[in-house]
VEXFINU-377517 format. One record per residue (C-alpha): residue number from 1; residue in three letters; x, y, z. Coordinates in steps of 0.25 Angstrom, whole numbers, m for minus. Example, Ala and Ser with C-alpha at 12.3 -4.5 7.8 and 13.67 -1.06 7.14 Angstrom:
BEGIN
[node 1; "ALA"; [49; m18; 31]];
[node 2; "SER"; [55; m4; 29]];
This chain:
BEGIN
[node 1; "UNK"; [344; 660; 384]];
[node 2; "UNK"; [351; 669; 395]];
[node 3; "UNK"; [347; 670; 410]];
[node 4; "UNK"; [353; 680; 419]];
[node 5; "UNK"; [358; 676; 434]];
[node 6; "UNK"; [361; 687; 445]];
[node 7; "UNK"; [374; 684; 453]];
[node 8; "UNK"; [377; 696; 462]];
[node 9; "UNK"; [391; 697; 468]];
[node 10; "UNK"; [394; 706; 480]];
[node 11; "UNK"; [408; 712; 485]];
[node 12; "UNK"; [413; 707; 498]];
[node 13; "UNK"; [411; 720; 506]];
[node 14; "UNK"; [397; 721; 501]];
[node 15; "UNK"; [394; 706; 505]];
[node 16; "UNK"; [400; 708; 519]];
[node 17; "UNK"; [391; 720; 521]];
[node 18; "UNK"; [379; 713; 517]];
[node 19; "UNK"; [381; 702; 526]];
[node 20; "UNK"; [384; 712; 538]];
[node 21; "UNK"; [371; 719; 536]];
[node 22; "UNK"; [364; 705; 535]];
[node 23; "UNK"; [370; 701; 548]];
[node 24; "UNK"; [364; 713; 555]];
[node 25; "UNK"; [351; 712; 548]];
[node 26; "UNK"; [349; 697; 553]];
[node 27; "UNK"; [354; 701; 567]];
[node 28; "UNK"; [344; 713; 568]];
[node 29; "UNK"; [333; 704; 563]];
[node 30; "UNK"; [336; 692; 573]];
[node 31; "UNK"; [337; 702; 585]];
[node 32; "UNK"; [324; 709; 582]];
[node 33; "UNK"; [316; 697; 579]];
[node 34; "UNK"; [322; 689; 591]];
[node 35; "UNK"; [320; 702; 601]];
[node 36; "UNK"; [306; 703; 597]];
[node 37; "UNK"; [303; 688; 598]];
[node 38; "UNK"; [308; 689; 612]];
[node 39; "UNK"; [301; 701; 616]];
[node 40; "UNK"; [288; 696; 611]];
[node 41; "UNK"; [290; 683; 619]];
[node 42; "UNK"; [294; 690; 632]];
[node 43; "UNK"; [283; 702; 630]];
[node 44; "UNK"; [293; 713; 629]];
[node 45; "UNK"; [289; 726; 623]];
[node 46; "UNK"; [296; 737; 616]];
[node 47; "UNK"; [307; 729; 609]];
[node 48; "UNK"; [313; 737; 597]];
[node 49; "UNK"; [311; 734; 583]];
[node 50; "UNK"; [324; 741; 579]];
[node 51; "UNK"; [335; 730; 577]];
[node 52; "UNK"; [346; 739; 581]];
[node 53; "UNK"; [340; 743; 594]];
[node 54; "UNK"; [335; 730; 597]];
[node 55; "UNK"; [349; 724; 595]];
[node 56; "UNK"; [355; 734; 605]];
[node 57; "UNK"; [344; 731; 615]];
[node 58; "UNK"; [347; 715; 613]];
[node 59; "UNK"; [362; 716; 614]];
[node 60; "UNK"; [362; 726; 626]];
[node 61; "UNK"; [352; 717; 633]];
[node 62; "UNK"; [341; 728; 635]];
[node 63; "UNK"; [330; 720; 628]];
[node 64; "UNK"; [333; 706; 635]];
[node 65; "UNK"; [344; 707; 646]];
[node 66; "UNK"; [342; 691; 648]];
[node 67; "UNK"; [346; 689; 634]];
[node 68; "UNK"; [334; 680; 630]];
[node 69; "UNK"; [332; 688; 618]];
[node 70; "UNK"; [344; 682; 612]];
[node 71; "UNK"; [338; 669; 611]];
[node 72; "UNK"; [326; 674; 604]];
[node 73; "UNK"; [334; 681; 593]];
[node 74; "UNK"; [342; 668; 592]];
[node 75; "UNK"; [330; 660; 591]];
[node 76; "UNK"; [323; 670; 581]];
[node 77; "UNK"; [337; 670; 573]];
[node 78; "UNK"; [337; 654; 573]];
[node 79; "UNK"; [322; 654; 568]];
[node 80; "UNK"; [325; 664; 557]];
[node 81; "UNK"; [337; 656; 553]];
[node 82; "UNK"; [329; 643; 552]];
[node 83; "UNK"; [318; 650; 543]];
[node 84; "UNK"; [328; 655; 535]];
[node 85; "UNK"; [335; 643; 532]];
[node 86; "UNK"; [322; 636; 529]];
[node 87; "UNK"; [318; 646; 520]];
[node 88; "UNK"; [331; 646; 513]];
[node 89; "UNK"; [330; 631; 511]];
[node 90; "UNK"; [317; 632; 505]];
[node 91; "UNK"; [321; 643; 496]];
[node 92; "UNK"; [333; 636; 491]];
[node 93; "UNK"; [331; 630; 477]];
[node 94; "UNK"; [330; 615; 479]];
[node 95; "UNK"; [335; 605; 469]];
[node 96; "UNK"; [324; 595; 466]];
[node 97; "UNK"; [328; 580; 466]];
[node 98; "UNK"; [328; 581; 450]];
[node 99; "UNK"; [338; 593; 450]];
[node 100; "UNK"; [352; 592; 445]];
[node 101; "UNK"; [365; 599; 446]];
[node 102; "UNK"; [365; 609; 435]];
[node 103; "UNK"; [350; 611; 435]];
[node 104; "UNK"; [352; 625; 437]];
[node 105; "UNK"; [355; 627; 422]];
[node 106; "UNK"; [341; 624; 419]];
[node 107; "UNK"; [337; 637; 422]];
[node 108; "UNK"; [344; 644; 410]];
[node 109; "UNK"; [340; 632; 401]];
[node 110; "UNK"; [329; 631; 391]];
[node 111; "UNK"; [315; 629; 397]];
[node 112; "UNK"; [300; 632; 392]];
[node 113; "UNK"; [300; 638; 379]];
[node 114; "UNK"; [315; 637; 378]];
[node 115; "UNK"; [313; 622; 376]];
[node 116; "UNK"; [300; 622; 368]];
[node 117; "UNK"; [304; 612; 357]];
[node 118; "UNK"; [307; 601; 368]];
[node 119; "UNK"; [295; 603; 377]];
[node 120; "UNK"; [284; 593; 379]];
[node 121; "UNK"; [274; 601; 372]];
[node 122; "UNK"; [282; 605; 360]];
[node 123; "UNK"; [286; 590; 358]];
[node 124; "UNK"; [272; 585; 360]];
[node 125; "UNK"; [267; 595; 350]];
[node 126; "UNK"; [278; 590; 340]];
[node 127; "UNK"; [273; 576; 342]];
[node 128; "UNK"; [259; 580; 340]];
[node 129; "UNK"; [263; 587; 327]];
[node 130; "UNK"; [271; 575; 322]];
[node 131; "UNK"; [258; 566; 325]];
[node 132; "UNK"; [265; 557; 336]];
[node 133; "UNK"; [255; 552; 345]];
[node 134; "UNK"; [257; 547; 359]];
[node 135; "UNK"; [271; 553; 361]];
[node 136; "UNK"; [276; 567; 363]];
[node 137; "UNK"; [291; 566; 362]];
[node 138; "UNK"; [304; 561; 369]];
[node 139; "UNK"; [306; 566; 383]];
[node 140; "UNK"; [320; 573; 386]];
[node 141; "UNK"; [318; 577; 401]];
[node 142; "UNK"; [312; 589; 408]];
[node 143; "UNK"; [319; 603; 409]];
[node 144; "UNK"; [326; 605; 422]];
[node 145; "UNK"; [320; 619; 422]];
[node 146; "UNK"; [304; 618; 422]];
[node 147; "UNK"; [303; 603; 421]];
[node 148; "UNK"; [299; 604; 407]];
[node 149; "UNK"; [298; 591; 399]];
[node 150; "UNK"; [308; 591; 387]];
[node 151; "UNK"; [306; 581; 375]];
[node 152; "UNK"; [311; 578; 361]];
[node 153; "UNK"; [301; 577; 349]];
[node 154; "UNK"; [299; 567; 339]];
[node 155; "UNK"; [306; 576; 329]];
[node 156; "UNK"; [319; 578; 337]];
[node 157; "UNK"; [332; 571; 336]];
[node 158; "UNK"; [340; 570; 349]];
[node 159; "UNK"; [355; 568; 353]];
[node 160; "UNK"; [358; 565; 368]];
[node 161; "UNK"; [372; 567; 373]];
[node 162; "UNK"; [374; 561; 388]];
[node 163; "UNK"; [385; 554; 395]];
[node 164; "UNK"; [384; 540; 401]];
[node 165; "UNK"; [375; 538; 414]];
[node 166; "UNK"; [367; 551; 411]];
[node 167; "UNK"; [353; 545; 411]];
[node 168; "UNK"; [352; 545; 395]];
[node 169; "UNK"; [346; 532; 394]];
[node 170; "UNK"; [336; 533; 405]];
[node 171; "UNK"; [332; 548; 404]];
[node 172; "UNK"; [334; 550; 389]];
[node 173; "UNK"; [334; 537; 380]];
[node 174; "UNK"; [323; 529; 387]];
[node 175; "UNK"; [313; 540; 389]];
[node 176; "UNK"; [314; 543; 373]];
[node 177; "UNK"; [312; 528; 371]];
[node 178; "UNK"; [300; 528; 379]];
[node 179; "UNK"; [294; 540; 372]];
[node 180; "UNK"; [296; 535; 358]];
[node 181; "UNK"; [282; 533; 351]];
[node 182; "UNK"; [288; 525; 340]];
[node 183; "UNK"; [299; 516; 336]];
[node 184; "UNK"; [312; 516; 344]];
[node 185; "UNK"; [326; 513; 341]];
[node 186; "UNK"; [336; 514; 353]];
[node 187; "UNK"; [351; 511; 353]];
[node 188; "UNK"; [359; 509; 366]];
[node 189; "UNK"; [371; 502; 371]];
[node 190; "UNK"; [363; 497; 384]];
[node 191; "UNK"; [351; 489; 386]];
[node 192; "UNK"; [345; 499; 395]];
[node 193; "UNK"; [336; 506; 385]];
[node 194; "UNK"; [330; 492; 380]];
[node 195; "UNK"; [327; 489; 396]];
[node 196; "UNK"; [321; 502; 398]];
[node 197; "UNK"; [313; 504; 386]];
[node 198; "UNK"; [309; 491; 378]];
[node 199; "UNK"; [297; 487; 388]];
[node 200; "UNK"; [291; 500; 388]];
[node 201; "UNK"; [293; 502; 373]];
[node 202; "UNK"; [286; 489; 370]];
[node 203; "UNK"; [274; 492; 379]];
[node 204; "UNK"; [273; 506; 374]];
[node 205; "UNK"; [273; 502; 358]];
[node 206; "UNK"; [270; 487; 359]];
[node 207; "UNK"; [280; 485; 349]];
[node 208; "UNK"; [293; 476; 350]];
[node 209; "UNK"; [307; 481; 353]];
[node 210; "UNK"; [319; 476; 346]];
[node 211; "UNK"; [332; 475; 353]];
[node 212; "UNK"; [346; 475; 345]];
[node 213; "UNK"; [355; 468; 356]];
[node 214; "UNK"; [366; 460; 349]];
[node 215; "UNK"; [376; 463; 361]];
[node 216; "UNK"; [366; 458; 372]];
[node 217; "UNK"; [365; 472; 379]];
[node 218; "UNK"; [351; 470; 382]];
[node 219; "UNK"; [351; 454; 382]];
[node 220; "UNK"; [342; 454; 371]];
[node 221; "UNK"; [340; 441; 363]];
[node 222; "UNK"; [340; 443; 348]];
[node 223; "UNK"; [326; 443; 343]];
[node 224; "UNK"; [328; 450; 329]];
[node 225; "UNK"; [339; 454; 320]];
[node 226; "UNK"; [341; 465; 309]];
[node 227; "UNK"; [348; 465; 296]];
[node 228; "UNK"; [357; 477; 293]];
[node 229; "UNK"; [358; 474; 278]];
[node 230; "UNK"; [343; 477; 278]];
[node 231; "UNK"; [348; 491; 279]];
[node 232; "UNK"; [356; 489; 266]];
[node 233; "UNK"; [345; 492; 255]];
[node 234; "UNK"; [355; 498; 245]];
[node 235; "UNK"; [370; 502; 243]];
[node 236; "UNK"; [368; 515; 251]];
[node 237; "UNK"; [362; 508; 263]];
[node 238; "UNK"; [373; 497; 262]];
[node 239; "UNK"; [383; 509; 264]];
[node 240; "UNK"; [376; 515; 275]];
[node 241; "UNK"; [376; 503; 283]];
[node 242; "UNK"; [391; 501; 280]];
[node 243; "UNK"; [392; 514; 286]];
[node 244; "UNK"; [384; 512; 298]];
[node 245; "UNK"; [393; 500; 302]];
[node 246; "UNK"; [405; 509; 301]];
[node 247; "UNK"; [399; 520; 308]];
[node 248; "UNK"; [394; 510; 319]];
[node 249; "UNK"; [408; 504; 321]];
[node 250; "UNK"; [415; 507; 334]];
[node 251; "UNK"; [422; 521; 331]];
[node 252; "UNK"; [433; 516; 340]];
[node 253; "UNK"; [437; 505; 330]];
[node 254; "UNK"; [439; 515; 318]];
[node 255; "UNK"; [452; 519; 313]];
[node 256; "UNK"; [447; 532; 307]];
[node 257; "UNK"; [450; 528; 293]];
[node 258; "UNK"; [437; 532; 286]];
[node 259; "UNK"; [441; 529; 272]];
[node 260; "UNK"; [443; 514; 276]];
[node 261; "UNK"; [430; 514; 284]];
[node 262; "UNK"; [422; 520; 272]];
[node 263; "UNK"; [428; 509; 262]];
[node 264; "UNK"; [424; 498; 272]];
[node 265; "UNK"; [410; 504; 272]];
[node 266; "UNK"; [410; 504; 256]];
[node 267; "UNK"; [414; 490; 257]];
[node 268; "UNK"; [404; 485; 266]];
[node 269; "UNK"; [393; 493; 260]];
[node 270; "UNK"; [392; 484; 247]];
[node 271; "UNK"; [393; 471; 255]];
[node 272; "UNK"; [382; 475; 264]];
[node 273; "UNK"; [373; 478; 251]];
[node 274; "UNK"; [378; 464; 245]];
[node 275; "UNK"; [373; 457; 259]];
[node 276; "UNK"; [360; 465; 259]];
[node 277; "UNK"; [356; 463; 245]];
[node 278; "UNK"; [360; 449; 246]];
[node 279; "UNK"; [352; 446; 258]];
[node 280; "UNK"; [364; 442; 266]];
[node 281; "UNK"; [367; 445; 281]];
[node 282; "UNK"; [376; 456; 285]];
[node 283; "UNK"; [386; 445; 291]];
[node 284; "UNK"; [390; 442; 276]];
[node 285; "UNK"; [399; 454; 276]];
[node 286; "UNK"; [407; 447; 286]];
[node 287; "UNK"; [411; 437; 276]];
[node 288; "UNK"; [413; 447; 265]];
[node 289; "UNK"; [422; 456; 272]];
[node 290; "UNK"; [430; 445; 277]];
[node 291; "UNK"; [434; 441; 263]];
[node 292; "UNK"; [439; 452; 254]];
[node 293; "UNK"; [438; 444; 242]];
[node 294; "UNK"; [423; 440; 245]];
[node 295; "UNK"; [415; 444; 233]];
[node 296; "UNK"; [402; 440; 237]];
[node 297; "UNK"; [397; 454; 240]];
[node 298; "UNK"; [401; 458; 226]];
[node 299; "UNK"; [394; 446; 220]];
[node 300; "UNK"; [381; 449; 227]];
[node 301; "UNK"; [381; 463; 223]];
[node 302; "UNK"; [383; 460; 209]];
[node 303; "UNK"; [373; 450; 209]];
[node 304; "UNK"; [362; 459; 216]];
[node 305; "UNK"; [365; 470; 207]];
[node 306; "UNK"; [363; 460; 195]];
[node 307; "UNK"; [349; 456; 201]];
[node 308; "UNK"; [344; 469; 204]];
[node 309; "UNK"; [333; 475; 195]];
[node 310; "UNK"; [335; 489; 200]];
[node 311; "UNK"; [345; 498; 194]];
[node 312; "UNK"; [348; 506; 207]];
[node 313; "UNK"; [349; 493; 216]];
[node 314; "UNK"; [359; 487; 205]];
[node 315; "UNK"; [367; 500; 204]];
[node 316; "UNK"; [368; 500; 220]];
[node 317; "UNK"; [373; 485; 221]];
[node 318; "UNK"; [382; 488; 209]];
[node 319; "UNK"; [389; 499; 217]];
[node 320; "UNK"; [391; 491; 229]];
[node 321; "UNK"; [397; 480; 220]];
[node 322; "UNK"; [407; 490; 214]];
[node 323; "UNK"; [410; 496; 228]];
[node 324; "UNK"; [413; 482; 234]];
[node 325; "UNK"; [421; 478; 222]];
[node 326; "UNK"; [429; 490; 223]];
[node 327; "UNK"; [434; 487; 238]];
[node 328; "UNK"; [436; 472; 234]];
[node 329; "UNK"; [445; 475; 223]];
[node 330; "UNK"; [454; 485; 232]];
[node 331; "UNK"; [469; 481; 234]];
[node 332; "UNK"; [469; 471; 245]];
[node 333; "UNK"; [475; 480; 256]];
[node 334; "UNK"; [465; 491; 254]];
[node 335; "UNK"; [454; 481; 252]];
[node 336; "UNK"; [458; 475; 265]];
[node 337; "UNK"; [458; 487; 273]];
[node 338; "UNK"; [444; 490; 267]];
[node 339; "UNK"; [438; 476; 271]];
[node 340; "UNK"; [445; 477; 285]];
[node 341; "UNK"; [437; 490; 287]];
[node 342; "UNK"; [425; 484; 282]];
[node 343; "UNK"; [428; 472; 292]];
[node 344; "UNK"; [430; 481; 303]];
[node 345; "UNK"; [416; 488; 301]];
[node 346; "UNK"; [409; 476; 300]];
[node 347; "UNK"; [415; 469; 312]];
[node 348; "UNK"; [402; 468; 318]];
[node 349; "UNK"; [399; 456; 308]];
[node 350; "UNK"; [408; 448; 318]];
[node 351; "UNK"; [398; 450; 329]];
[node 352; "UNK"; [390; 437; 329]];
[node 353; "UNK"; [379; 443; 340]];
[node 354; "UNK"; [377; 455; 332]];
[node 355; "UNK"; [375; 447; 319]];
[node 356; "UNK"; [364; 439; 324]];
[node 357; "UNK"; [356; 452; 325]];
[node 358; "UNK"; [359; 456; 311]];
[node 359; "UNK"; [357; 443; 303]];
[node 360; "UNK"; [344; 434; 302]];
[node 361; "UNK"; [340; 425; 313]];
[node 362; "UNK"; [330; 414; 311]];
[node 363; "UNK"; [317; 417; 318]];
[node 364; "UNK"; [321; 432; 322]];
[node 365; "UNK"; [314; 444; 316]];
[node 366; "UNK"; [322; 454; 308]];
[node 367; "UNK"; [322; 469; 312]];
[node 368; "UNK"; [316; 478; 300]];
[node 369; "UNK"; [320; 493; 304]];
[node 370; "UNK"; [309; 497; 292]];
[node 371; "UNK"; [298; 490; 301]];
[node 372; "UNK"; [303; 494; 314]];
[node 373; "UNK"; [302; 509; 311]];
[node 374; "UNK"; [287; 507; 309]];
[node 375; "UNK"; [284; 502; 323]];
[node 376; "UNK"; [286; 507; 337]];
[node 377; "UNK"; [296; 496; 341]];
[node 378; "UNK"; [309; 498; 348]];
[node 379; "UNK"; [323; 494; 343]];
[node 380; "UNK"; [334; 494; 353]];
[node 381; "UNK"; [349; 493; 347]];
[node 382; "UNK"; [359; 490; 357]];
[node 383; "UNK"; [374; 490; 355]];
[node 384; "UNK"; [386; 492; 364]];
[node 385; "UNK"; [400; 496; 359]];
[node 386; "UNK"; [411; 487; 360]];
[node 387; "UNK"; [413; 473; 356]];
[node 388; "UNK"; [401; 466; 350]];
[node 389; "UNK"; [394; 479; 347]];
[node 390; "UNK"; [381; 480; 339]];
[node 391; "UNK"; [383; 495; 335]];
[node 392; "UNK"; [386; 492; 320]];
[node 393; "UNK"; [372; 485; 319]];
[node 394; "UNK"; [364; 495; 329]];
[node 395; "UNK"; [369; 507; 320]];
[node 396; "UNK"; [363; 502; 307]];
[node 397; "UNK"; [351; 495; 314]];
[node 398; "UNK"; [347; 509; 320]];
[node 399; "UNK"; [351; 516; 307]];
[node 400; "UNK"; [341; 506; 300]];
[node 401; "UNK"; [330; 509; 308]];
[node 402; "UNK"; [332; 525; 308]];
[node 403; "UNK"; [332; 524; 292]];
[node 404; "UNK"; [320; 514; 291]];
[node 405; "UNK"; [312; 524; 300]];
[node 406; "UNK"; [317; 536; 292]];
[node 407; "UNK"; [312; 529; 279]];
[node 408; "UNK"; [299; 526; 286]];
[node 409; "UNK"; [297; 540; 291]];
[node 410; "UNK"; [299; 545; 276]];
[node 411; "UNK"; [286; 536; 273]];
[node 412; "UNK"; [278; 543; 283]];
[node 413; "UNK"; [270; 555; 283]];
[node 414; "UNK"; [279; 567; 286]];
[node 415; "UNK"; [291; 558; 283]];
[node 416; "UNK"; [292; 555; 298]];
[node 417; "UNK"; [288; 543; 307]];
[node 418; "UNK"; [274; 545; 312]];
[node 419; "UNK"; [279; 539; 325]];
[node 420; "UNK"; [293; 545; 329]];
[node 421; "UNK"; [305; 534; 331]];
[node 422; "UNK"; [315; 535; 342]];
[node 423; "UNK"; [329; 532; 338]];
[node 424; "UNK"; [337; 533; 352]];
[node 425; "UNK"; [352; 531; 348]];
[node 426; "UNK"; [357; 529; 363]];
[node 427; "UNK"; [372; 527; 363]];
[node 428; "UNK"; [372; 531; 348]];
[node 429; "UNK"; [387; 532; 347]];
[node 430; "UNK"; [390; 518; 352]];
[node 431; "UNK"; [377; 511; 347]];
[node 432; "UNK"; [373; 518; 335]];
[node 433; "UNK"; [384; 525; 327]];
[node 434; "UNK"; [376; 529; 315]];
[node 435; "UNK"; [385; 538; 307]];
[node 436; "UNK"; [374; 545; 299]];
[node 437; "UNK"; [366; 549; 312]];
[node 438; "UNK"; [370; 564; 313]];
[node 439; "UNK"; [367; 567; 298]];
[node 440; "UNK"; [353; 561; 299]];
[node 441; "UNK"; [349; 565; 312]];
[node 442; "UNK"; [341; 578; 309]];
[node 443; "UNK"; [332; 570; 300]];
[node 444; "UNK"; [327; 560; 310]];
[node 445; "UNK"; [318; 570; 318]];
[node 446; "UNK"; [310; 573; 305]];
[node 447; "UNK"; [307; 558; 302]];
[node 448; "UNK"; [302; 555; 316]];
[node 449; "UNK"; [315; 548; 321]];
[node 450; "UNK"; [318; 554; 335]];
[node 451; "UNK"; [333; 551; 336]];
[node 452; "UNK"; [341; 552; 348]];
[node 453; "UNK"; [356; 550; 349]];
[node 454; "UNK"; [361; 548; 362]];
[node 455; "UNK"; [377; 549; 364]];
[node 456; "UNK"; [386; 550; 377]];
[node 457; "UNK"; [394; 562; 373]];
[node 458; "UNK"; [396; 570; 360]];
[node 459; "UNK"; [409; 564; 358]];
[node 460; "UNK"; [403; 551; 357]];
[node 461; "UNK"; [394; 556; 346]];
[node 462; "UNK"; [407; 562; 339]];
[node 463; "UNK"; [414; 548; 339]];
[node 464; "UNK"; [403; 543; 330]];
[node 465; "UNK"; [398; 554; 321]];
[node 466; "UNK"; [410; 564; 322]];
[node 467; "UNK"; [410; 578; 326]];
[node 468; "UNK"; [401; 583; 314]];
[node 469; "UNK"; [392; 571; 316]];
[node 470; "UNK"; [390; 573; 330]];
[node 471; "UNK"; [387; 588; 328]];
[node 472; "UNK"; [377; 585; 318]];
[node 473; "UNK"; [370; 575; 326]];
[node 474; "UNK"; [369; 585; 338]];
[node 475; "UNK"; [364; 597; 329]];
[node 476; "UNK"; [354; 587; 322]];
[node 477; "UNK"; [348; 584; 336]];
[node 478; "UNK"; [336; 592; 340]];
[node 479; "UNK"; [336; 588; 354]];
[node 480; "UNK"; [351; 586; 361]];
[node 481; "UNK"; [352; 582; 374]];
[node 482; "UNK"; [364; 582; 384]];
[node 483; "UNK"; [363; 573; 396]];
[node 484; "UNK"; [376; 575; 402]];
[node 485; "UNK"; [388; 566; 405]];
[node 486; "UNK"; [397; 571; 395]];
[node 487; "UNK"; [411; 577; 397]];
[node 488; "UNK"; [414; 584; 383]];
[node 489; "UNK"; [417; 599; 385]];
[node 490; "UNK"; [414; 603; 371]];
[node 491; "UNK"; [402; 596; 370]];
[node 492; "UNK"; [397; 602; 383]];
[node 493; "UNK"; [402; 615; 380]];
[node 494; "UNK"; [393; 615; 368]];
[node 495; "UNK"; [381; 611; 376]];
[node 496; "UNK"; [384; 622; 386]];
[node 497; "UNK"; [383; 633; 375]];
[node 498; "UNK"; [370; 627; 370]];
[node 499; "UNK"; [364; 627; 383]];
[node 500; "UNK"; [368; 642; 384]];
[node 501; "UNK"; [371; 652; 395]];
[node 502; "UNK"; [364; 661; 405]];
[node 503; "UNK"; [368; 675; 410]];
[node 504; "UNK"; [372; 678; 425]];
[node 505; "UNK"; [371; 692; 430]];
[node 506; "UNK"; [380; 696; 441]];
[node 507; "UNK"; [379; 708; 450]];
[node 508; "UNK"; [391; 713; 458]];
[node 509; "UNK"; [390; 723; 470]];
[node 510; "UNK"; [402; 729; 476]];
[node 511; "UNK"; [404; 740; 487]];
[node 512; "UNK"; [416; 749; 490]];
[node 513; "UNK"; [426; 747; 501]];
[node 514; "UNK"; [418; 757; 510]];
[node 515; "UNK"; [405; 749; 506]];
[node 516; "UNK"; [399; 764; 503]];
[node 517; "UNK"; [397; 760; 488]];
[node 518; "UNK"; [392; 749; 479]];
[node 519; "UNK"; [392; 744; 464]];
[node 520; "UNK"; [385; 734; 456]];
[node 521; "UNK"; [390; 727; 444]];
[node 522; "UNK"; [382; 717; 435]];
[node 523; "UNK"; [387; 707; 425]];
[node 524; "UNK"; [382; 696; 416]];
[node 525; "UNK"; [389; 682; 413]];
[node 526; "UNK"; [384; 671; 403]];
[node 527; "UNK"; [386; 657; 409]];
[node 528; "UNK"; [382; 644; 403]];
[node 529; "UNK"; [370; 637; 407]];
[node 530; "UNK"; [377; 624; 408]];
[node 531; "UNK"; [393; 624; 408]];
[node 532; "UNK"; [400; 612; 402]];
[node 533; "UNK"; [403; 607; 416]];
[node 534; "UNK"; [388; 608; 420]];
[node 535; "UNK"; [385; 600; 406]];
[node 536; "UNK"; [396; 589; 410]];
[node 537; "UNK"; [390; 587; 424]];
[node 538; "UNK"; [375; 587; 420]];
[node 539; "UNK"; [369; 577; 429]];
[node 540; "UNK"; [362; 566; 426]];
[node 541; "UNK"; [347; 567; 422]];
[node 542; "UNK"; [350; 582; 416]];
[node 543; "UNK"; [351; 585; 401]];
[node 544; "UNK"; [352; 597; 392]];
[node 545; "UNK"; [343; 597; 380]];
[node 546; "UNK"; [345; 605; 368]];
[node 547; "UNK"; [334; 605; 358]];
[node 548; "UNK"; [332; 612; 345]];
[node 549; "UNK"; [325; 625; 347]];
[node 550; "UNK"; [326; 624; 362]];
[node 551; "UNK"; [335; 630; 373]];
[node 552; "UNK"; [345; 620; 380]];
[node 553; "UNK"; [337; 614; 392]];
[node 554; "UNK"; [341; 606; 405]];
[node 555; "UNK"; [333; 594; 406]];
[node 556; "UNK"; [330; 584; 417]];
[node 557; "UNK"; [331; 569; 410]];
[node 558; "UNK"; [319; 560; 415]];
[node 559; "UNK"; [323; 544; 417]];
[node 560; "UNK"; [312; 536; 410]];
[node 561; "UNK"; [307; 532; 423]];
[node 562; "UNK"; [303; 546; 427]];
[node 563; "UNK"; [296; 548; 414]];
[node 564; "UNK"; [282; 552; 416]];
[node 565; "UNK"; [276; 540; 408]];
[node 566; "UNK"; [286; 530; 413]];
[node 567; "UNK"; [279; 518; 419]];
[node 568; "UNK"; [290; 507; 425]];
[node 569; "UNK"; [290; 493; 417]];
[node 570; "UNK"; [284; 499; 405]];
């Protein structure tokens, strides 16, 4: 999309000549109007309308020897000046209370048919086609140019990049949770999401909320627990869970030796399978890893394999047994390194507060992901990086729910959830470091899983998923939102290129030194609609939206308390 602006450039001599002519014209007008006003007041007839004749009569005193006419000319001039200034003020474009620096870029951004896929009408039509009742989609904002509502549909997966204190919680995350028609999973490192949405969600759905808060970020007392080993149904799932523990580990603590990390995961996986099959709590791995000669998990796996009546289950258990025996039979030095890596990955087992949330508690109900996904309940998963972090449990808990929802969707008509489910991964790089997220992202929308990954910067995502993984995640998202607050030139430069350019036409008029001849030249130049500096300085309350099949558009984010259907206290 290209738009042309006209910019005229005049030579200095031409400008001076134009100023002189303007001064003479204004003076002639003032003298003519002032003199005739005086003549009308005094009843003087025969006053000339020729401005040059009139000026001579006024300046030579022939028209009014007393000089009273000068006061009338000045009065008329003052009146015209007041009228001109008033008109100028009224004519100038005034910035509304909601306008921000940089809003002028909206005139060249997408609007109308250019953003058809994310208009309210198109999103509502898609919801109707999908058979979703009582809901349209998720609000994004309103276009700066045209004030059109912009939404993401129940088939869209999103990624949001916005720096700290840009209003993404109040203007993005919370409104999406309010708009969710079905179950919601929301991760965060702060309590504000819980405080702002729990009451309204409960009143809207009539169903309970589950708050996973081992660190006490929301001051939530434990009222339920979840067994991570319930995720382990076979050896493949055991390997997947071990990998999640690894990927959820604080990346700053890693030494970069992938081989040892993988070996450590291969040691952990058979132990997870043994504990799960034997009905033991996950804390038993602390005992097994503390003693490199402890063969209890091997004996359990052999016993379970011997008791199994299904060939595939027995083969699964025997493979795990062989793998574990291989590590236990390594030379002491090598074995010590592998066990050391496993102990590092499973260090969260030492967190007593966290372990209370993942081991049976008498009188406290157990959370079952397979049952949760059939409801309209809400699950809040809270974790904060640093000492005592719950990220290594939040990640598999979130994954367990997502995979349970995917399995449930497969059993339904069309292979998707009848009522879409929202997965709001706020602070994903700190709270839910899921290694396989980029590779699965493109499939979620077709299953009725509306996943949104919220990051503070591009580099934050690269730290978790690497360059290729972050690019895959970005490419797979149907709706991409940039909310400002990022100072990464390469990322912002790519956004600027995606937003596009507009044309500026300039006209230059020059004259000869004698002022007898004139020449005109025209030129066109392409300029970015939003430069890197514009994007870096994007004010709070604004966001650029990039959607599949739509032109990039600048939107005004709407805080949840300004939403049309918001009612305080609900």
